[in-house]
C-alpha positions as CSV (number, residue, x, y, z in Angstrom):
1,M,170.5,88.7,12.3
2,K,172.3,85.7,10.8
3,A,171.1,85.7,7.2
4,F,173.1,82.8,5.8
5,H,173.7,80.6,8.8
6,E,169.9,80.6,9.0
7,V,168.4,80.6,12.5
8,R,164.8,80.2,11.8
9,T,162.1,81.9,14.0
10,Y,159.0,79.8,14.6
11,D,155.6,80.8,15.8
12,S,156.1,78.7,18.9
13,D,158.6,76.2,20.4
14,F,157.2,73.7,18.0
15,M,159.9,73.8,15.3
16,V,158.1,72.9,12.1
17,W,157.5,75.3,9.3
18,H,155.8,75.1,5.9
19,S,155.2,77.5,3.0
20,N,154.6,77.5,-0.7
21,Y,156.2,79.9,-3.2
22,E,156.0,80.4,-6.9
23,N,159.0,81.3,-9.1
24,I,161.4,81.2,-6.2
25,G,165.1,80.6,-5.8
26,F,167.2,81.1,-2.7
27,L,170.7,82.2,-1.7
28,A,173.2,79.9,-0.2
29,H,172.6,79.1,3.5
30,W,172.7,76.3,6.0
31,H,170.8,75.4,9.1
32,K,170.6,72.5,11.6
33,E,167.1,71.7,10.5
34,I,166.1,69.2,7.8
35,E,164.5,70.7,4.7
36,F,162.1,69.1,2.2
37,I,161.6,70.9,-1.1
38,Y,158.8,69.5,-3.2
39,V,158.5,70.7,-6.8
40,R,154.7,71.1,-7.2
41,S,155.1,72.3,-10.8
42,G,157.9,73.5,-13.1
43,S,161.6,73.0,-12.5
44,C,164.4,74.4,-10.3
45,R,168.2,74.3,-10.3
46,L,169.7,73.5,-6.9
47,S,173.1,72.9,-5.3
48,I,173.5,71.0,-2.1
49,T,177.0,70.8,-0.7
50,D,178.4,71.2,-4.3
51,V,176.1,68.6,-5.8
52,N,174.3,70.4,-8.7
53,F,171.1,69.2,-10.3
54,T,167.7,70.2,-11.7
55,A,164.5,69.0,-10.0
56,H,161.3,68.8,-11.9
57,A,157.6,68.6,-11.1
58,G,156.8,65.7,-8.7
59,D,160.4,65.5,-7.4
60,L,161.4,65.8,-3.8
61,V,164.7,67.4,-2.6
62,V,166.0,66.5,0.8
63,C,168.5,68.8,2.4
64,E,170.1,67.1,5.4
65,S,171.0,68.9,8.6
66,G,174.0,71.2,8.2
67,Q,174.2,71.0,4.4
68,I,174.9,74.3,2.4
69,H,172.3,74.7,-0.2
70,Y,171.0,77.2,-2.7
71,S,168.8,77.5,-5.8
72,D,169.5,79.6,-8.9
73,S,166.4,79.2,-11.0
74,H,166.4,82.3,-13.2
75,N,163.9,82.0,-16.1
76,M,162.4,78.9,-14.6
77,D,158.8,78.9,-13.5
78,N,158.1,76.8,-10.5
79,S,155.8,76.2,-7.5
80,L,157.7,74.8,-4.5
81,D,156.6,73.6,-1.1
82,F,159.0,73.9,1.7
83,I,158.8,71.9,5.0
84,I,161.6,72.7,7.5
85,F,161.7,70.9,10.8
86,D,164.1,70.5,13.7
87,T,165.9,67.1,13.9
88,S,164.4,66.6,17.4
89,I,161.1,65.9,15.7
90,L,162.6,62.6,14.6
91,G,163.7,61.6,18.1
92,G,166.7,62.1,20.4
93,L,168.9,59.6,18.6
94,F,168.6,61.3,15.2
95,E,171.6,60.9,12.8
96,N,171.8,62.2,9.2
97,P,170.9,59.4,6.9
98,H,173.6,60.3,4.4
99,F,171.5,59.8,1.3
100,V,173.6,59.0,-1.7
101,H,171.8,61.8,-3.6
102,P,169.5,64.6,-2.3
103,L,167.1,64.3,-5.2
104,V,164.3,61.8,-4.9
105,T,162.7,61.8,-8.3
106,K,159.0,61.4,-9.1
107,E,159.8,58.0,-10.4
108,D,161.7,57.1,-7.2
109,L,158.7,58.2,-5.1
110,E,156.3,56.1,-7.2
111,S,158.6,53.0,-6.9
112,Y,158.8,53.5,-3.1
113,G,155.0,53.9,-2.9
114,L,155.5,57.3,-1.4
115,S,154.1,59.7,-4.0
116,H,150.6,59.9,-2.5
117,Q,152.0,59.9,1.1
118,L,154.2,62.9,0.3
119,T,151.3,65.0,-1.0
120,V,149.3,64.0,2.1
121,L,152.2,64.9,4.3
122,I,152.4,68.4,2.8
123,D,148.7,69.0,3.0
124,T,148.6,67.7,6.6
125,V,151.5,69.8,7.8
126,S,150.1,72.9,6.1
127,K,146.6,72.4,7.5
128,E,147.6,71.4,11.1
129,L,150.1,74.3,11.4
130,E,147.4,76.8,10.2
131,L,144.5,75.6,12.3
132,K,146.4,74.4,15.4
133,E,143.5,72.2,16.6
134,P,144.0,69.9,19.6
135,Y,146.9,67.5,19.2
136,Y,148.1,69.2,16.0
137,Q,151.7,68.8,17.1
138,E,151.3,65.1,17.6
139,V,149.7,64.7,14.2
140,V,152.5,66.6,12.5
141,I,155.2,64.7,14.3
142,S,153.7,61.3,13.5
143,S,153.2,62.3,9.9
144,L,156.8,63.5,9.5
145,Q,158.3,60.5,11.3
146,T,156.4,58.0,9.3
147,F,157.4,59.6,6.0
148,W,161.0,60.1,7.0
149,F,161.6,56.5,8.1
150,L,159.9,55.1,5.1
151,L,162.2,57.3,2.9
152,K,165.2,56.0,4.8
153,R,164.0,52.5,4.2
154,F,163.9,52.9,0.4
155,H,166.1,55.8,-0.7
156,P,169.8,54.7,-1.2
157,R,172.2,55.7,1.5
158,A,175.9,55.5,1.9
159,E,176.9,52.1,3.2
160,A,177.5,51.9,6.9
161,N,181.0,50.4,6.4
162,T,182.0,53.0,3.8
163,T,185.1,54.9,4.9
164,P,184.1,58.5,5.4
165,D,186.0,61.2,3.6
166,N,187.4,62.8,6.7
167,R,189.3,65.4,4.7
168,R,186.1,66.6,3.0
169,T,184.2,66.5,6.3
170,R,186.8,68.6,8.0
171,M,186.8,71.0,5.1
172,L,183.0,71.5,5.3
173,A,183.2,71.9,9.0
174,D,186.0,74.6,8.6
175,F,183.9,76.3,5.9
176,Q,180.9,76.5,8.2
177,A,183.1,77.9,11.0
178,L,184.3,80.5,8.6
179,L,180.7,81.5,7.6
180,S,179.8,81.8,11.3
181,Y,182.9,84.0,11.9
182,M,181.8,86.2,9.0
183,D,178.3,86.4,10.5
184,D,179.8,87.8,13.7
185,H,182.5,89.9,12.3
186,Y,181.0,91.2,9.0
187,A,182.0,94.8,10.0
188,D,185.7,93.9,10.3
189,N,188.2,94.0,7.4
190,I,187.8,90.4,6.3
191,S,189.9,90.0,3.2
192,L,189.8,87.2,0.7
193,E,193.4,86.4,1.7
194,Y,192.5,86.2,5.4
195,A,189.5,83.9,4.6
196,A,191.7,81.6,2.4
197,E,194.3,81.4,5.1
198,T,191.8,80.3,7.7
199,M,191.0,77.4,5.4
200,N,194.7,76.7,4.6
201,F,193.9,77.3,0.9
202,S,195.5,79.4,-1.7
203,T,193.4,82.4,-2.6
204,G,192.7,81.0,-6.1
205,Y,191.6,77.6,-4.8
206,F,189.6,79.1,-2.0
207,S,187.7,81.4,-4.5
208,K,186.9,78.4,-6.6
209,I,185.6,76.3,-3.7
210,F,183.6,79.3,-2.3
211,K,181.9,79.9,-5.6
212,K,181.1,76.2,-6.0
213,L,179.5,75.9,-2.6
214,M,177.8,79.3,-2.3
215,G,177.0,80.1,-5.9
216,I,178.4,83.6,-5.5
217,N,181.9,84.9,-4.9
218,F,183.4,85.8,-1.6
219,V,183.1,89.6,-1.9
220,T,179.5,89.5,-3.0
221,Y,178.6,87.2,-0.1
222,L,180.3,89.5,2.4
223,N,178.6,92.6,0.9
224,L,175.2,90.8,1.1
225,M,175.6,90.4,4.9
226,R,176.8,94.0,5.3
227,V,173.9,95.4,3.4
228,E,171.3,93.3,5.3
229,H,172.7,94.6,8.6
230,A,172.8,98.2,7.2
231,A,169.1,97.8,6.1
232,H,168.3,96.8,9.6
233,E,170.1,99.8,11.1
234,L,168.5,102.2,8.6
235,R,165.1,101.2,9.8
236,N,165.7,100.9,13.5
237,T,168.2,103.6,14.4
238,E,168.7,107.3,14.1
239,Q,172.3,107.0,13.0
240,K,173.6,108.9,10.0
241,F,174.5,107.1,6.8
242,T,178.2,107.6,7.5
243,E,177.9,105.9,10.9
244,I,175.9,103.0,9.5
245,A,178.3,102.6,6.7
246,L,181.3,102.3,9.0
247,N,179.4,100.1,11.5
248,C,178.7,97.6,8.7
249,G,182.2,97.4,7.3
250,F,182.1,99.9,4.5
251,N,185.1,102.3,4.2
252,N,183.1,105.3,3.1
253,V,179.6,106.4,2.2
254,R,180.2,106.4,-1.5
255,T,181.1,102.7,-1.4
256,F,178.2,102.0,0.9
257,N,175.7,103.7,-1.5
258,R,177.0,101.9,-4.5
259,V,177.0,98.4,-3.0
260,F,173.6,99.0,-1.3
261,K,172.1,99.9,-4.7
262,E,173.8,97.0,-6.5
263,I,172.3,94.5,-4.0
264,T,168.9,96.0,-3.2
265,G,168.1,97.9,-6.4
266,C,167.7,101.2,-4.5
267,T,169.9,103.7,-2.6
268,P,169.7,103.9,1.2
269,S,167.6,107.1,0.9
270,E,165.2,105.4,-1.5
271,F,165.1,102.4,0.8
272,L,164.0,104.6,3.7
273,S,161.2,106.0,1.6
274,I,159.6,102.6,1.1
275,P,156.5,102.7,3.4
276,D,156.6,99.1,4.7
277,P,158.4,99.3,8.1
278,E,159.2,95.5,7.9
279,I,160.8,95.7,4.5
280,Y,164.3,95.0,5.7
281,K,163.2,91.5,6.6
282,R,162.6,90.8,3.0
283,T,165.9,91.9,1.5
284,Y,166.3,90.4,-2.0
285,Y,169.1,89.6,-4.3
286,N,169.0,88.1,-7.8
287,R,172.3,87.5,-9.4
288,R,171.2,87.5,-13.0
289,S,168.0,89.4,-13.4
290,E,167.6,93.2,-13.4
291,E,164.1,92.8,-12.1
292,Q,163.7,91.8,-8.4
293,E,160.9,91.5,-6.0
294,F,160.5,91.2,-2.3
295,V,159.3,87.9,-1.0
296,R,157.0,88.0,2.0
297,H,156.7,85.9,5.1
298,D,160.1,84.3,5.2
299,S,163.8,84.5,5.8
300,L,166.3,86.7,4.1
301,T,167.5,84.0,1.8
302,L,164.6,83.9,-0.6
303,V,164.6,85.7,-4.0
304,K,161.9,86.1,-6.7
305,N,162.8,84.8,-10.2
306,F,161.7,86.5,-13.4
């Protein structure tokens, strides 16, 4: 269960997904797929690879393959449409377009002549994925390809002859490698000092970069992974709390209980009393609000805003 290097599960081998949520933010994560976020109403604050901005109704946000992104939209009402699709949908020779900015404003879309086409795209993908009528995959693929290549035609991209920032590129690659390592070794004693050393950073600089990219500090991120794995074991094994705590990287039950409640809002015992057997798949976390709510039908990264 890799919560933050998101490995999405699709209904079939056709790797396109759509959903709409109201009053949603999401925790920092990354995936190989491309992600469209359309602000149907309201506003949301987002960060994509340390570029921070606010998107408003009618705007489109494009998260390119491999980019770390999160939304912290506490006290913001919004309705967001998500379309996530594998890069293979765009053809075997796909390359990230390297847009200058991930935000395509409502005014940009209008000037590109893509406002209506975007709403049609969202409606088409949603309907075709739901009904699965003959040739629905071909309809979805052609719709995504047409919109994508028109967007590449109009939306500013980095010049082809621009010298890439190899240092930054290597840093982001090393950072993703660290996150993948943490996904696999969450139960080990992964200290802040160890993580900083793997990046060849001082602990102070590493902490600053981690918070900037992820929106939360290193210890909170590690505890989130541990709690999600613990929630899974609570639901699916007969192990005692002590065993689960140690298996998931906690030194003792007292720390396990405290951290579990800080993140989920309930103790492990209370968690087990919740009747929904699939509840662990909707683990939540909201950094600023005391009120939290499970979000249905999606990955572990989504949180409900109040």
